[in-house]
TORPA-4810 file (N, C-alpha, C, O; in nm, 3 decimals):
<nodes>
NODE_1_-1.540_0.668_-9.030_-1.442_0.579_-8.978_-1.423_0.585_-8.830_-1.399_0.697_-8.784_M
NODE_2_-1.431_0.482_-8.748_-1.407_0.509_-8.612_-1.255_0.542_-8.574_-1.156_0.506_-8.638_K
NODE_3_-1.256_0.612_-8.465_-1.122_0.647_-8.400_-1.046_0.522_-8.381_-0.925_0.515_-8.404_I
NODE_4_-1.117_0.429_-8.340_-1.047_0.300_-8.284_-0.943_0.254_-8.400_-0.825_0.232_-8.374_K
NODE_5_-0.998_0.242_-8.531_-0.911_0.196_-8.645_-0.794_0.300_-8.654_-0.679_0.262_-8.676_N
NODE_6_-0.824_0.425_-8.639_-0.715_0.532_-8.662_-0.617_0.524_-8.548_-0.498_0.549_-8.571_F
NODE_7_-0.654_0.493_-8.434_-0.568_0.477_-8.319_-0.476_0.362_-8.328_-0.360_0.369_-8.289_A
NODE_8_-0.528_0.256_-8.380_-0.444_0.143_-8.408_-0.336_0.172_-8.511_-0.218_0.139_-8.496_K
NODE_9_-0.390_0.242_-8.623_-0.298_0.273_-8.730_-0.201_0.370_-8.687_-0.084_0.358_-8.721_I
NODE_10_-0.238_0.461_-8.619_-0.154_0.558_-8.556_-0.033_0.497_-8.475_0.083_0.536_-8.489_T
NODE_11_-0.074_0.395_-8.386_0.033_0.320_-8.317_0.127_0.229_-8.412_0.247_0.214_-8.386_T
NODE_12_0.062_0.168_-8.528_0.140_0.093_-8.608_0.252_0.174_-8.685_0.362_0.127_-8.712_L
NODE_13_0.211_0.298_-8.717_0.293_0.396_-8.799_0.403_0.448_-8.698_0.519_0.465_-8.734_F
NODE_14_0.363_0.470_-8.583_0.459_0.523_-8.477_0.566_0.407_-8.456_0.684_0.434_-8.435_L
NODE_15_0.519_0.286_-8.462_0.608_0.183_-8.433_0.696_0.160_-8.557_0.817_0.145_-8.543_I
NODE_16_0.633_0.157_-8.681_0.697_0.124_-8.797_0.799_0.231_-8.847_0.896_0.205_-8.919_S
NODE_17_0.763_0.364_-8.798_0.845_0.472_-8.850_0.931_0.516_-8.719_1.004_0.615_-8.734_L
NODE_18_0.930_0.457_-8.602_1.000_0.505_-8.491_1.156_0.461_-8.513_1.188_0.365_-8.583_M
NODE_19_1.238_0.534_-8.453_1.386_0.524_-8.477_1.442_0.470_-8.342_1.450_0.533_-8.237_L
NODE_20_1.481_0.332_-8.367_1.524_0.248_-8.262_1.612_0.141_-8.301_1.581_0.083_-8.405_V
NODE_21_1.731_0.097_-8.231_1.822_0.034_-8.308_1.841_-0.117_-8.296_1.779_-0.176_-8.208_A
NODE_22_1.918_-0.179_-8.373_1.931_-0.323_-8.398_2.069_-0.365_-8.372_2.167_-0.297_-8.401_C
NODE_23_2.072_-0.499_-8.306_2.212_-0.546_-8.290_2.243_-0.660_-8.381_2.176_-0.763_-8.373_S
NODE_24_2.341_-0.648_-8.468_2.390_-0.758_-8.569_2.486_-0.828_-8.486_2.557_-0.778_-8.398_A
NODE_25_2.482_-0.964_-8.526_2.573_-1.059_-8.444_2.691_-1.060_-8.518_2.789_-1.099_-8.455_K
NODE_26_2.713_-1.024_-8.645_2.836_-1.022_-8.723_2.850_-0.883_-8.807_2.754_-0.810_-8.830_S
NODE_27_2.961_-0.861_-8.841_2.987_-0.735_-8.932_2.953_-0.612_-8.854_2.903_-0.514_-8.909_N
NODE_28_2.981_-0.616_-8.718_2.951_-0.490_-8.644_3.069_-0.426_-8.601_3.151_-0.484_-8.530_T
NODE_29_3.083_-0.298_-8.644_3.181_-0.212_-8.606_3.157_-0.111_-8.503_3.072_-0.026_-8.529_A
NODE_30_3.218_-0.105_-8.390_3.198_-0.025_-8.291_3.261_0.112_-8.315_3.367_0.120_-8.376_L
NODE_31_3.196_0.224_-8.268_3.247_0.344_-8.289_3.212_0.436_-8.180_3.137_0.402_-8.088_S
NODE_32_3.273_0.569_-8.191_3.221_0.669_-8.076_3.072_0.675_-8.090_3.017_0.641_-8.194_E
NODE_33_3.006_0.721_-7.981_2.864_0.747_-7.985_2.834_0.845_-8.085_2.916_0.936_-8.102_P
NODE_34_2.724_0.842_-8.157_2.674_0.943_-8.246_2.599_1.046_-8.162_2.521_1.005_-8.075_T
NODE_35_2.619_1.190_-8.184_2.563_1.284_-8.101_2.415_1.303_-8.136_2.379_1.288_-8.253_P
NODE_36_2.323_1.335_-8.036_2.189_1.337_-8.049_2.149_1.453_-8.164_2.045_1.449_-8.230_A
NODE_37_2.243_1.548_-8.174_2.217_1.657_-8.266_2.216_1.617_-8.408_2.177_1.695_-8.494_T
NODE_38_2.259_1.492_-8.436_2.253_1.457_-8.589_2.100_1.447_-8.633_2.064_1.447_-8.751_V
NODE_39_2.010_1.438_-8.517_1.867_1.419_-8.555_1.796_1.548_-8.533_1.677_1.555_-8.563_L
NODE_40_1.862_1.654_-8.483_1.795_1.777_-8.446_1.715_1.838_-8.566_1.757_1.844_-8.681_E
NODE_41_1.586_1.887_-8.519_1.499_1.951_-8.623_1.363_1.875_-8.631_1.325_1.792_-8.548_G
NODE_42_1.298_1.913_-8.735_1.173_1.841_-8.762_1.176_1.771_-8.891_1.217_1.826_-8.993_T
NODE_43_1.127_1.633_-8.887_1.142_1.551_-9.019_0.982_1.525_-9.043_0.904_1.478_-8.960_W
NODE_44_0.954_1.567_-9.173_0.811_1.550_-9.221_0.802_1.428_-9.311_0.891_1.412_-9.395_T
NODE_45_0.705_1.343_-9.300_0.689_1.227_-9.393_0.565_1.258_-9.475_0.477_1.335_-9.436_Y
NODE_46_0.564_1.190_-9.595_0.472_1.205_-9.701_0.338_1.157_-9.642_0.334_1.063_-9.563_D
NODE_47_0.221_1.226_-9.685_0.093_1.172_-9.649_0.090_1.028_-9.700_0.128_0.998_-9.813_C
NODE_48_0.046_0.943_-9.615_0.031_0.806_-9.646_-0.111_0.748_-9.635_-0.195_0.796_-9.559_A
NODE_49_-0.133_0.637_-9.720_-0.271_0.589_-9.721_-0.288_0.496_-9.595_-0.193_0.430_-9.555_D
NODE_50_-0.399_0.492_-9.539_-0.443_0.415_-9.431_-0.475_0.282_-9.484_-0.577_0.269_-9.553_D
NODE_51_-0.395_0.174_-9.458_-0.426_0.044_-9.510_-0.557_-0.020_-9.475_-0.607_-0.108_-9.545_P
NODE_52_-0.607_0.024_-9.371_-0.747_-0.033_-9.313_-0.863_0.048_-9.353_-0.974_0.021_-9.305_D
NODE_53_-0.847_0.150_-9.439_-0.975_0.232_-9.451_-0.937_0.313_-9.588_-0.840_0.288_-9.658_S
NODE_54_-1.027_0.406_-9.608_-1.010_0.500_-9.728_-0.949_0.620_-9.696_-0.940_0.711_-9.779_D
NODE_55_-0.896_0.628_-9.557_-0.838_0.746_-9.514_-0.687_0.749_-9.529_-0.626_0.675_-9.607_G
NODE_56_-0.627_0.844_-9.445_-0.487_0.861_-9.463_-0.423_0.915_-9.338_-0.493_0.940_-9.241_S
NODE_57_-0.288_0.934_-9.336_-0.219_0.970_-9.218_-0.110_1.070_-9.244_-0.048_1.055_-9.350_L
NODE_58_-0.077_1.165_-9.171_0.046_1.266_-9.164_0.119_1.245_-9.065_0.064_1.240_-8.954_Q
NODE_59_0.243_1.228_-9.074_0.336_1.216_-8.943_0.465_1.305_-8.977_0.520_1.313_-9.087_I
NODE_60_0.500_1.368_-8.863_0.623_1.446_-8.826_0.683_1.414_-8.706_0.615_1.374_-8.612_S
NODE_61_0.821_1.429_-8.699_0.904_1.407_-8.583_0.982_1.513_-8.563_1.053_1.553_-8.655_K
NODE_62_0.982_1.570_-8.447_1.062_1.682_-8.397_1.164_1.639_-8.295_1.121_1.590_-8.191_T
NODE_63_1.291_1.651_-8.310_1.402_1.615_-8.235_1.459_1.730_-8.168_1.492_1.825_-8.239_Y
NODE_64_1.476_1.739_-8.032_1.556_1.830_-7.968_1.628_1.779_-7.848_1.570_1.720_-7.757_A
NODE_65_1.756_1.803_-7.852_1.835_1.731_-7.731_1.817_1.589_-7.747_1.844_1.530_-7.852_D
NODE_66_1.765_1.526_-7.627_1.737_1.378_-7.646_1.595_1.357_-7.625_1.557_1.269_-7.547_N
NODE_67_1.512_1.432_-7.689_1.370_1.409_-7.679_1.317_1.408_-7.837_1.377_1.462_-7.930_N
NODE_68_1.217_1.349_-7.843_1.143_1.347_-7.980_0.997_1.350_-7.955_0.943_1.284_-7.866_V
NODE_69_0.929_1.434_-8.042_0.782_1.447_-8.026_0.723_1.397_-8.169_0.750_1.465_-8.268_V
NODE_70_0.655_1.298_-8.182_0.588_1.225_-8.286_0.453_1.262_-8.300_0.369_1.219_-8.222_V
NODE_71_0.421_1.347_-8.404_0.296_1.403_-8.427_0.227_1.323_-8.541_0.283_1.313_-8.649_S
NODE_72_0.110_1.270_-8.518_0.040_1.181_-8.614_-0.109_1.238_-8.634_-0.189_1.235_-8.541_T
NODE_73_-0.142_1.290_-8.755_-0.284_1.334_-8.775_-0.348_1.217_-8.859_-0.284_1.160_-8.948_T
NODE_74_-0.473_1.187_-8.827_-0.554_1.090_-8.900_-0.655_1.174_-8.985_-0.700_1.282_-8.945_S
NODE_75_-0.689_1.115_-9.109_-0.776_1.185_-9.187_-0.880_1.085_-9.241_-0.853_0.966_-9.260_Y
NODE_76_-1.004_1.143_-9.264_-1.114_1.077_-9.327_-1.073_1.021_-9.472_-1.099_0.907_-9.509_F
NODE_77_-1.008_1.111_-9.545_-1.008_1.094_-9.685_-0.856_1.070_-9.732_-0.763_1.096_-9.656_R
NODE_78_-0.835_1.019_-9.862_-0.695_1.015_-9.899_-0.653_1.166_-9.927_-0.730_1.262_-9.937_P
NODE_79_-0.512_1.165_-9.937_-0.444_1.285_-9.962_-0.451_1.376_-9.836_-0.440_1.498_-9.849_D
NODE_80_-0.466_1.325_-9.728_-0.477_1.403_-9.600_-0.579_1.516_-9.606_-0.544_1.632_-9.590_C
NODE_81_-0.698_1.483_-9.628_-0.823_1.572_-9.623_-0.914_1.522_-9.530_-0.940_1.402_-9.524_E
NODE_82_-0.969_1.614_-9.450_-1.080_1.609_-9.362_-1.019_1.543_-9.217_-1.045_1.427_-9.186_A
NODE_83_-0.944_1.621_-9.144_-0.887_1.561_-9.024_-0.973_1.498_-8.927_-1.089_1.536_-8.919_P
NODE_84_-0.926_1.397_-8.846_-0.999_1.336_-8.749_-0.945_1.372_-8.619_-1.006_1.439_-8.535_I
NODE_85_-0.821_1.321_-8.605_-0.756_1.315_-8.470_-0.597_1.338_-8.484_-0.531_1.289_-8.576_M
NODE_86_-0.551_1.411_-8.391_-0.396_1.433_-8.390_-0.349_1.363_-8.259_-0.416_1.375_-8.156_N
NODE_87_-0.241_1.293_-8.260_-0.182_1.219_-8.139_-0.037_1.270_-8.140_0.032_1.264_-8.242_T
NODE_88_0.007_1.321_-8.025_0.133_1.353_-7.998_0.219_1.258_-7.886_0.186_1.262_-7.767_K
NODE_89_0.311_1.190_-7.925_0.375_1.098_-7.841_0.533_1.172_-7.808_0.614_1.188_-7.899_I
NODE_90_0.557_1.208_-7.687_0.681_1.262_-7.661_0.763_1.151_-7.594_0.714_1.086_-7.501_T
NODE_91_0.892_1.127_-7.640_0.974_1.023_-7.585_1.109_1.076_-7.561_1.140_1.182_-7.616_S
NODE_92_1.200_1.010_-7.479_1.344_1.040_-7.471_1.404_0.927_-7.554_1.341_0.823_-7.574_N
NODE_93_1.522_0.946_-7.601_1.594_0.852_-7.682_1.743_0.850_-7.654_1.792_0.947_-7.596_F
NODE_94_1.809_0.759_-7.687_1.954_0.736_-7.664_2.001_0.672_-7.804_1.937_0.581_-7.856_T
NODE_95_2.106_0.722_-7.856_2.163_0.679_-7.976_2.281_0.570_-7.940_2.357_0.587_-7.845_I
NODE_96_2.287_0.466_-8.021_2.393_0.370_-7.992_2.486_0.354_-8.091_2.516_0.452_-8.159_G
NODE_97_2.540_0.242_-8.112_2.651_0.214_-8.220_2.628_0.211_-8.356_2.516_0.178_-8.397_E
NODE_98_2.721_0.240_-8.436_2.700_0.229_-8.581_2.734_0.084_-8.615_2.833_0.024_-8.573_I
NODE_99_2.639_0.032_-8.697_2.653_-0.118_-8.747_2.693_-0.118_-8.894_2.643_-0.039_-8.975_V
NODE_100_2.783_-0.209_-8.926_2.827_-0.221_-9.070_2.884_-0.091_-9.119_2.866_-0.052_-9.234_N
NODE_101_2.956_-0.021_-9.025_3.011_0.107_-9.071_3.087_0.106_-9.209_3.167_0.018_-9.242_K
NODE_102_3.054_0.207_-9.280_3.128_0.238_-9.401_3.061_0.166_-9.528_3.087_0.201_-9.643_G
NODE_103_2.973_0.064_-9.496_2.909_-0.010_-9.597_2.768_0.049_-9.641_2.721_0.140_-9.574_S
NODE_104_2.699_0.000_-9.752_2.580_0.041_-9.806_2.487_0.003_-9.688_2.400_0.087_-9.664_K
NODE_105_2.488_-0.093_-9.619_2.395_-0.147_-9.511_2.430_-0.085_-9.373_2.385_-0.142_-9.273_D
NODE_106_2.511_0.035_-9.357_2.529_0.090_-9.232_2.393_0.146_-9.194_2.305_0.187_-9.270_E
NODE_107_2.393_0.139_-9.051_2.276_0.191_-8.979_2.324_0.227_-8.828_2.430_0.180_-8.786_Y
NODE_108_2.258_0.296_-8.761_2.282_0.333_-8.630_2.158_0.296_-8.529_2.038_0.315_-8.549_T
NODE_109_2.220_0.240_-8.420_2.125_0.187_-8.314_2.054_0.311_-8.247_2.118_0.415_-8.232_K
NODE_110_1.917_0.301_-8.204_1.874_0.406_-8.138_1.762_0.336_-8.038_1.705_0.236_-8.080_I
NODE_111_1.734_0.380_-7.923_1.654_0.324_-7.827_1.551_0.434_-7.774_1.600_0.535_-7.723_D
NODE_112_1.415_0.424_-7.782_1.322_0.516_-7.749_1.227_0.474_-7.629_1.178_0.361_-7.626_R
NODE_113_1.206_0.556_-7.542_1.103_0.538_-7.443_0.995_0.642_-7.428_1.030_0.754_-7.392_T
NODE_114_0.867_0.618_-7.451_0.759_0.725_-7.457_0.722_0.749_-7.312_0.720_0.657_-7.231_S
NODE_115_0.691_0.879_-7.279_0.653_0.905_-7.155_0.547_1.009_-7.144_0.515_1.058_-7.035_D
NODE_116_0.488_1.045_-7.270_0.381_1.129_-7.266_0.291_1.112_-7.387_0.344_1.080_-7.493_K
NODE_117_0.158_1.130_-7.379_0.063_1.131_-7.497_-0.043_1.223_-7.483_-0.121_1.218_-7.387_A
NODE_118_-0.051_1.319_-7.587_-0.160_1.409_-7.594_-0.237_1.389_-7.724_-0.181_1.391_-7.834_V
NODE_119_-0.373_1.367_-7.704_-0.465_1.348_-7.815_-0.562_1.474_-7.826_-0.608_1.537_-7.731_V
NODE_120_-0.581_1.495_-7.958_-0.675_1.605_-7.994_-0.771_1.555_-8.092_-0.727_1.506_-8.196_T
NODE_121_-0.901_1.561_-8.071_-1.000_1.531_-8.167_-1.046_1.647_-8.251_-1.090_1.750_-8.199_I
NODE_122_-1.035_1.630_-8.389_-1.056_1.734_-8.476_-1.189_1.730_-8.561_-1.205_1.801_-8.660_L
NODE_123_-1.278_1.644_-8.515_-1.394_1.618_-8.589_-1.516_1.619_-8.495_-1.511_1.538_-8.403_D
NODE_124_-1.614_1.689_-8.504_-1.725_1.687_-8.423_-1.801_1.555_-8.406_-1.835_1.513_-8.295_Q
NODE_125_-1.828_1.485_-8.532_-1.887_1.357_-8.521_-1.812_1.249_-8.440_-1.873_1.163_-8.376_S
NODE_126_-1.676_1.257_-8.444_-1.601_1.170_-8.366_-1.611_1.208_-8.223_-1.614_1.122_-8.135_T
NODE_127_-1.614_1.344_-8.196_-1.633_1.388_-8.049_-1.769_1.318_-7.997_-1.780_1.276_-7.882_I
NODE_128_-1.865_1.310_-8.086_-2.010_1.275_-8.041_-1.987_1.122_-8.003_-2.024_1.076_-7.895_N
NODE_129_-1.925_1.053_-8.096_-1.902_0.908_-8.079_-1.824_0.862_-7.958_-1.856_0.766_-7.887_E
NODE_130_-1.715_0.943_-7.940_-1.629_0.922_-7.812_-1.706_0.946_-7.688_-1.697_0.868_-7.593_A
NODE_131_-1.785_1.056_-7.685_-1.837_1.102_-7.551_-1.960_1.016_-7.511_-2.002_1.013_-7.395_N
NODE_132_-2.023_0.939_-7.626_-2.132_0.866_-7.593_-2.098_0.723_-7.595_-2.188_0.639_-7.586_Y
NODE_133_-1.970_0.687_-7.607_-1.928_0.553_-7.617_-1.970_0.478_-7.736_-1.949_0.357_-7.743_G
NODE_134_-2.025_0.539_-7.826_-2.080_0.467_-7.955_-1.973_0.438_-8.069_-1.988_0.475_-8.186_A
NODE_135_-1.852_0.361_-8.017_-1.746_0.341_-8.112_-1.649_0.448_-8.079_-1.671_0.533_-7.993_G
NODE_136_-1.526_0.439_-8.162_-1.435_0.530_-8.149_-1.364_0.526_-7.999_-1.345_0.422_-7.936_G
NODE_137_-1.333_0.643_-7.959_-1.236_0.634_-7.831_-1.334_0.588_-7.719_-1.282_0.546_-7.615_L
NODE_138_-1.471_0.591_-7.729_-1.558_0.549_-7.615_-1.535_0.413_-7.591_-1.519_0.385_-7.473_G
NODE_139_-1.528_0.295_-7.692_-1.498_0.170_-7.663_-1.369_0.140_-7.691_-1.333_0.024_-7.673_D
NODE_140_-1.273_0.241_-7.741_-1.133_0.210_-7.759_-1.063_0.178_-7.640_-0.971_0.096_-7.639_F
NODE_141_-1.109_0.252_-7.521_-1.035_0.212_-7.393_-1.007_0.341_-7.297_-0.969_0.325_-7.181_G
NODE_142_-1.027_0.456_-7.348_-0.974_0.554_-7.256_-1.084_0.596_-7.153_-1.055_0.665_-7.056_F
NODE_143_-1.220_0.549_-7.180_-1.328_0.578_-7.077_-1.340_0.727_-7.050_-1.375_0.769_-6.940_D
NODE_144_-1.309_0.811_-7.161_-1.334_0.949_-7.138_-1.450_0.997_-7.220_-1.459_0.974_-7.341_I
NODE_145_-1.545_1.070_-7.144_-1.673_1.115_-7.197_-1.688_1.252_-7.220_-1.797_1.291_-7.261_T
NODE_146_-1.588_1.340_-7.197_-1.602_1.485_-7.199_-1.501_1.552_-7.291_-1.449_1.659_-7.261_D
NODE_147_-1.469_1.476_-7.423_-1.388_1.535_-7.510_-1.440_1.666_-7.563_-1.562_1.678_-7.577_W
NODE_148_-1.359_1.764_-7.594_-1.391_1.875_-7.667_-1.334_1.898_-7.802_-1.221_1.852_-7.823_G
NODE_149_-1.392_1.959_-7.890_-1.328_1.970_-8.027_-1.214_2.075_-8.026_-1.216_2.190_-7.981_L
NODE_150_-1.109_2.001_-8.089_-0.982_2.081_-8.107_-0.928_2.123_-7.972_-0.853_2.221_-7.966_N
NODE_151_-0.963_2.050_-7.854_-0.903_2.061_-7.737_-0.799_1.952_-7.695_-0.841_1.840_-7.667_Q
NODE_152_-0.677_1.977_-7.691_-0.575_1.871_-7.653_-0.606_1.810_-7.517_-0.629_1.880_-7.418_P
NODE_153_-0.606_1.668_-7.515_-0.611_1.612_-7.391_-0.481_1.524_-7.350_-0.433_1.436_-7.422_R
NODE_154_-0.439_1.558_-7.240_-0.304_1.491_-7.195_-0.362_1.352_-7.127_-0.434_1.356_-7.027_D
NODE_155_-0.330_1.248_-7.181_-0.367_1.112_-7.140_-0.259_1.037_-7.079_-0.276_0.917_-7.055_V
NODE_156_-0.148_1.095_-7.052_-0.030_1.031_-7.003_-0.070_0.956_-6.865_-0.011_0.851_-6.838_T
NODE_157_-0.154_0.998_-6.791_-0.180_0.919_-6.655_-0.307_0.850_-6.663_-0.361_0.810_-6.560_N
NODE_158_-0.362_0.830_-6.783_-0.471_0.744_-6.812_-0.428_0.602_-6.818_-0.350_0.564_-6.904_N
NODE_159_-0.481_0.516_-6.723_-0.409_0.372_-6.732_-0.448_0.299_-6.864_-0.376_0.212_-6.912_K
NODE_160_-0.556_0.336_-6.917_-0.563_0.247_-7.047_-0.493_0.311_-7.160_-0.465_0.245_-7.260_L
NODE_161_-0.464_0.442_-7.150_-0.376_0.502_-7.249_-0.244_0.453_-7.252_-0.183_0.424_-7.354_A
NODE_162_-0.192_0.444_-7.109_-0.062_0.411_-7.075_-0.041_0.257_-7.149_0.057_0.225_-7.216_I
NODE_163_-0.142_0.183_-7.123_-0.123_0.047_-7.179_-0.137_0.051_-7.340_-0.059_-0.011_-7.412_K
NODE_164_-0.237_0.125_-7.388_-0.245_0.128_-7.545_-0.122_0.191_-7.608_-0.072_0.137_-7.707_Y
NODE_165_-0.070_0.303_-7.558_0.049_0.357_-7.625_0.185_0.308_-7.574_0.291_0.351_-7.618_Y
NODE_166_0.176_0.220_-7.485_0.296_0.153_-7.438_0.386_0.253_-7.372_0.507_0.249_-7.391_H
NODE_167_0.327_0.345_-7.290_0.412_0.451_-7.224_0.500_0.375_-7.124_0.459_0.284_-7.051_L
NODE_168_0.617_0.419_-7.127_0.717_0.373_-7.031_0.806_0.256_-7.091_0.915_0.225_-7.043_G
NODE_169_0.747_0.194_-7.200_0.817_0.091_-7.257_0.935_0.135_-7.337_0.928_0.246_-7.390_N
NODE_170_1.042_0.062_-7.353_1.155_0.098_-7.443_1.140_0.009_-7.565_1.115_-0.112_-7.561_T
NODE_171_1.159_0.090_-7.686_1.159_0.016_-7.818_1.301_0.037_-7.882_1.366_0.141_-7.865_Y
NODE_172_1.342_-0.066_-7.954_1.470_-0.071_-7.998_1.454_-0.077_-8.159_1.379_-0.155_-8.218_H
NODE_173_1.538_0.021_-8.219_1.517_0.052_-8.366_1.642_0.077_-8.432_1.745_0.068_-8.366_N
NODE_174_1.647_0.105_-8.546_1.770_0.162_-8.622_1.724_0.278_-8.707_1.606_0.298_-8.737_I
NODE_175_1.824_0.350_-8.744_1.815_0.467_-8.825_1.933_0.508_-8.925_2.046_0.465_-8.902_F
NODE_176_1.912_0.577_-9.017_2.023_0.614_-9.125_1.966_0.753_-9.194_1.854_0.770_-9.242_K
NODE_177_2.061_0.836_-9.184_2.036_0.966_-9.253_2.126_0.959_-9.392_2.249_0.950_-9.395_I
NODE_178_2.043_0.963_-9.501_2.120_0.962_-9.639_2.048_1.055_-9.725_1.926_1.055_-9.740_D
NODE_179_2.136_1.140_-9.783_2.066_1.246_-9.875_1.976_1.331_-9.819_1.880_1.373_-9.883_S
NODE_180_2.000_1.364_-9.691_1.897_1.444_-9.611_1.765_1.360_-9.617_1.663_1.426_-9.630_N
NODE_181_1.753_1.237_-9.610_1.639_1.157_-9.580_1.670_1.084_-9.464_1.784_1.042_-9.446_K
NODE_182_1.564_1.060_-9.373_1.579_0.991_-9.244_1.493_0.862_-9.260_1.371_0.865_-9.276_L
NODE_183_1.566_0.751_-9.254_1.512_0.608_-9.276_1.524_0.548_-9.135_1.618_0.568_-9.057_F
NODE_184_1.404_0.462_-9.111_1.410_0.394_-8.998_1.401_0.238_-9.029_1.407_0.199_-9.146_G
NODE_185_1.386_0.147_-8.919_1.405_0.032_-8.941_1.263_-0.049_-9.003_1.148_-0.011_-8.980_G
NODE_186_1.294_-0.155_-9.077_1.186_-0.206_-9.144_1.112_-0.299_-9.039_1.166_-0.403_-9.005_D
NODE_187_1.000_-0.266_-8.993_0.941_-0.355_-8.896_0.886_-0.481_-8.941_0.858_-0.569_-8.859_Q
NODE_188_0.867_-0.496_-9.075_0.813_-0.615_-9.143_0.927_-0.704_-9.184_0.906_-0.812_-9.239_G
NODE_189_1.047_-0.661_-9.158_1.167_-0.738_-9.202_1.225_-0.810_-9.088_1.159_-0.807_-8.984_G
NODE_190_1.340_-0.877_-9.088_1.399_-0.948_-8.989_1.438_-0.879_-8.867_1.479_-0.763_-8.877_P
NODE_191_1.431_-0.940_-8.747_1.467_-0.880_-8.621_1.550_-0.964_-8.555_1.556_-1.083_-8.585_K
NODE_192_1.632_-0.904_-8.446_1.713_-0.983_-8.366_1.627_-1.025_-8.246_1.506_-1.002_-8.242_D
NODE_193_1.699_-1.092_-8.139_1.631_-1.138_-8.014_1.561_-1.038_-7.945_1.459_-1.069_-7.882_A
NODE_194_1.606_-0.908_-7.947_1.544_-0.798_-7.879_1.427_-0.745_-7.959_1.364_-0.654_-7.903_D
NODE_195_1.385_-0.783_-8.077_1.292_-0.738_-8.162_1.334_-0.622_-8.228_1.248_-0.540_-8.261_G
NODE_196_1.463_-0.601_-8.255_1.526_-0.469_-8.322_1.524_-0.507_-8.472_1.568_-0.616_-8.506_R
NODE_197_1.475_-0.421_-8.562_1.499_-0.464_-8.698_1.646_-0.463_-8.737_1.729_-0.390_-8.683_P
NODE_198_1.671_-0.543_-8.828_1.811_-0.559_-8.883_1.833_-0.502_-9.021_1.949_-0.499_-9.064_T
NODE_199_1.741_-0.460_-9.088_1.738_-0.378_-9.206_1.663_-0.254_-9.208_1.575_-0.236_-9.123_V
NODE_200_1.690_-0.166_-9.297_1.621_-0.022_-9.289_1.493_-0.049_-9.398_1.494_-0.135_-9.486_L
NODE_201_1.402_0.030_-9.374_1.273_0.055_-9.444_1.302_0.164_-9.549_1.281_0.283_-9.525_D
NODE_202_1.356_0.114_-9.677_1.402_0.233_-9.766_1.288_0.287_-9.839_1.310_0.374_-9.923_M
NODE_203_1.159_0.242_-9.816_1.042_0.285_-9.883_0.983_0.403_-9.813_0.901_0.471_-9.875_K
NODE_204_1.015_0.432_-9.694_0.963_0.539_-9.610_1.067_0.625_-9.546_1.161_0.575_-9.485_V
NODE_205_1.051_0.747_-9.558_1.162_0.857_-9.510_1.096_0.959_-9.461_0.976_0.974_-9.485_W
NODE_206_1.164_1.044_-9.386_1.130_1.182_-9.352_1.234_1.288_-9.410_1.353_1.264_-9.427_G
NODE_207_1.179_1.396_-9.434_1.258_1.505_-9.491_1.270_1.620_-9.386_1.169_1.663_-9.330_I
NODE_208_1.386_1.665_-9.361_1.401_1.795_-9.264_1.401_1.922_-9.327_1.412_2.024_-9.259_R
</nodes>
């Protein structure tokens, strides 16, 4: 499978699982800002099937102060076997108000801005494709032809990577911690005018 597909899926998962907040036009209760320490630590998500292939993905998010590093590893096979690529996106975030405070639909707003991307290719055949431009990262857009196996590559200043990973852009999402599970906004559900989800995705969560 080509890295191009995995890069797309990585981005989709990063967006669909990213914690960033939503503004409801009614039923909104303002409160004191939630401290960033509520998210402190590493949250790990279950291995997930890649909907565009026979592969899979493993995601973790590590929060410290007002920064988060989202690590996504792509795999050739289900059950997270045979790794292909790892992408680490570093972002700063700010936590906003609590919405629907005290109800079962309560959630907290959060905004995230990505400012660094590091890619590590974990498979030699993918290295060959990328370096020779025969699919994968070669035609995906980084225009990098000297990838090394298991060698992290900081692509933060690569113009094509900046565009692909939307570095510098701010995303609006929501989150909730319930029974030590971290839920994010449902990207397939309703959104407000800012593109912020207005409901939680209760099918996907991270465990700290």
